[in-house]
N, C-alpha and C positions, 0 to 999 in steps of 0.2 A: 691920046696919049695917054697911059695912069698918071699918077700922083708919084711923086720922082720919092717923095720922102713924107710919109703920114706925121702931120706934128700930133694927132694925138701918143700916139711916144712918148710923147716927151712929156707930155703930164703925166703920164703911166710911171716915168723913170722917177720924176718928182716925188708922185706919190710913193710910191718903193719906196725911196729916201726918207722917205718924211718917217713912213711906218717903223721901218728900219731904226732910226735914231731917235722915236718913241717907247720904242722896245728894247733897246739900248740903256737909256732913262731908266724903266723899270728896274732892267737888269742891275745898273750902278745902285738904284736904291735900297734893292731886297741886299745885295753886297754889303752897302755900307752900314746896313742895321743888322749883320748877320748875329752882332751883340746884343742887340738892345732887348730887353725884355718886352714881352707880350708883342712883337711887331711878328706882323701877318704878314708874309710874302705875296708882291701883286704877278699878275700877268698881265701881259699883252696881245690879246689875239686878233689878228686884221684878215687871215687866209682868207678865212669863208665871207667874207665881204668884198672883197677883191675879186675873190670870182665870181661871185654875182653878177657885182656890176661889169665885169667884163662877157658875164654872158653864160658864162661854163659852167656853169650850174643846170644839167640839165632834168629838165622835165618839168620848169617852171608853167606856171600859166597864172595870166591875173584872175584871182577870184572877186579882190577887193585892193584900192589903191595904194592903201596905206599899208601891203601886206609885204609889199615889195623893200627889197633893202638901200637904203641911200635915196627912199623917194624920186628913185629915177632918176640922181643924177648921177650917173657913173662914177667914176674913180675919185672926183674931185669933192664925190658926200664920202667917200670913205675915211672911217674913224676907228684908232684902236679901240678895239672892247677891252677895260681894265677890270680883270675880278680879282680876287682873293685866291690863291693857295687854298687848295684843299687837303693840302698835308698835312699830318695829324703834329700841334706840337710838342715843342720840348717840356718838360719839367719848368722853365722858366716861362710860357706860354711863345716862344718863337717858333715859327715854324719855318726858319731859310735854312735851306740844303747847299751849302758853300760848293761842294762838288755839281750838283745841275745848273747853277747859275753860271759855275766857271766855266761853263761848258755850252750852258745857252750863249753865253758871252762870244764864244769864239764862232758858235755856229752863223748867231749874228752878224760877226762882223765880217764874215766871210759874205755872208749873201750882199751886205752893204758894199764890199768889194766887188764881189759880181755885179753887181747896178752900177755900180761908177766904169766898171771896166765895154761895160756892153754898153752904156751913154755914149762914152770915149771914141767905140767901135762906129756908132751912127750918129754920130756929130761930123766925127773924119769924112763918114762917107757921104754926110750933107754937105762941110765946108767944100771938097773936092770939086765938086762942080765950079768953085767959082776961084779954080787956080787954073794958070797957065796952063795948057798941055804940054805934057809931057815932065812939068815941075811938080813934085809930087815926093 
């Protein structure tokens, strides 16, 4: 009999939520500093690392152990890469684009909600095994 539920899915859901929260914190920091002279907006990227940790990158081959992302720790080793925005600054030295940040805020929030919905669905399936037959 195959695995009823692959517990690795829980760690993937957890990591996805962690990454979305990290991105949300960066977005909120950018929005809060929209009027701060000299503030340079930041970005949080993690998708490429997550895909590599899940083995979705095609054509990878080991040439040196240090070349692999996360040092082969899987999704547990994925950390957001925080970088400065390359957008041109305004006269006050600030480069926050409020429209972009608000759009990113909405997109990130929707992705977070999607992860939660998927997690609830998976947990419902798991917990249904412990319920009496006919009672759902």
